N, C-alpha and C positions, 0 to 999 in steps of 0.2 A: 220791837223792830223786826221786820221780816226781811230776809235777804233772798234775792232771786239768784239762782244758780243755774247756769246752762251747763248741764252735765251729759256725758255720753256713757251709756252702759252697753256692754256686749253680753248677749245671752247666747249660749251655745246649746243647741239641741242636738242630741246624738240619736241617730236612727240606725236600725239594723242595715247590714250591707245589702240585703235584698231590696231595701227601699231605694237604694241608689240606682237600681236598674229600672225603676218605674219612671214613667213620663211625668212631666210637670202636672198634667191634668189629673193623674191618678193620686197625687199627694194632697191630702186634705189640708185646708187652711186652719189656722189656730181657732178661728171662730167656729168652724165646722167641728173641730175636736171638742171644744168646751161647751158648745151650745150657748145657753143664756146664763151661764154661771160666770162669776168673776174669780180671778186667782190673785194670790199675793206672792210676791217674790221678796224674800228677806235676804239682805246682803249685810254681813257682819260689819264691814267697814269699807269706806270709799275715800280715796285720796282727793285732795283739793289743793291747788296752788303749791305744789311741791311738799305737801304735808300728808304722807300716807296715813290713813286712818282718821282723818279729820272729822268725817261724818261717820257715825256708828249706828248700828241697828237701823239701817235704811230699809224701809218697807215700800215697795212699789205694788200697785194694784191695777189690774185690768178693768176696763169697763165690762158690762155684762156680755159683750160679744167678743172680747179679746182683741179688739181693734187698736186700742190705745192703752198706754200705761200712764199712770199718774203717781206722783209722789204722795204717799199716805203719811209717812212719819220718818223722822231722822233726828238723831241727837248729835249735837256738836261735841266732839271729844274735848276733854279738859286735860291738858298736859300736867303731869306730876311735877310740882314745883319744889318738892322736898327730897330731891335726890342728894344723898350725902356722900356716896362713894361709888366709883365705878372701877372695876378691875378688868383688865384684858386677860383673857385666858386663851392661850393657843393650845388647842387640843392635841395636835400632832405636829411633828417636824417633817413628816413625809408629805410628799405632793400627792393629792391636793391637801393643802393646809386647811384646817378647820379653825375658825376664830370665833370665840364666844366672849360676851361681856357679862359680868356679874354686876347687876345694879342693885344698890342697897339704899335704904332711906327710911323715913318714918312718916306716918300719917298722924294728924292731930285727933282723929276720931276713929272709933272702932267700926264705923259704917263705911269707911273708905277702903278700897282694895285696889290692887294693880289690875288694870283692864287690858285692852289690846295694845299691840305695838305695831308700828310700821317702820320700814327702812327705805331710804332712798339713797342711791349712789349717783353722784355727779362728778365724773372724772375720777379724781383720787380722794374725794370727800365722801365719807359714809355718815349719813345722818340717821340717828335712831330717834323715833318719836314714841314716847311711853306715856300712855293715857291712864287716868284713874277711872274707877267705876264706884258707884255708890249703892248701898243698901237703903231702901226707904224705911222709915220708921224711927223709933226712939233709939238714940245712940248715946254711948258713953263717951264723953270728951276725955280721952286718954291716949297717950302716944302708943302707936302700934307700929312695930318694925315690919319692913317688907324686904324681900329679896326676889329678884327675877333674873334668870339666866337667859340671854338672848343670843341665838346663833346668827352671825353675820353671813350674808350670802356671798361668800368669797369665791365660789367655784367659777372658773372662767375669767377671773380678773387678770389683768396684765401685771407683769412684774413692776414693782415700785413701792414707794412709801405712801401709805394711806393715812389720812387724818380721820378721826371719828369723833362725833359729838352726840350728846344725849340731850334732847329737848333744847337744841340751839346752843348749848354750852360745850366748847371745845374740851375734850377729855384727854386725848392722846393720839399716838400713832402706832401703826404696825407696818411691818415690811414683808412683802412677798418677793423672794429672790428670783423667782421665775414665774412664767404664766401658770396660773393655778388650775391645771387640768390633769387628768389621768395620764400617766406615761404610756407611750405606745408599746 
């Protein structure tokens, strides 16, 4: 079954400051720069439907003139379902507070490992999405422990009590006593 996704991508091209002074006519188009070659753009992960990192290893390719981009490949991320324990670790009591989560669990196969993660913040809810990755080939069916430390993006958050979840399961709460920014 194929799913059609209407996705938006932002590509930022950085030019030297001298290029800013040029007129529009002096700036070459992408097709003038690449000629009749095609290019690939690889994006490690792309969020979808409030799930950061849902698509992984996304490959976009231009046509031979660079006029259009087409989706060449993408993998749907698989959430780790064997999370056994999550600990909140507050790195500092000083403002700005740094908050880390230590996620531990086991995999049923030696070919499975911790992949990418994504984080979304909606109000006072912090949602962590932790994905698995797989090695191709022959695998030994044996339990393998994993641990991943994830820094939560707390800088700039307002004071308050925040709930956090990993892969949709409520884990706990942490509190910021004041806005989490550098003091003046």
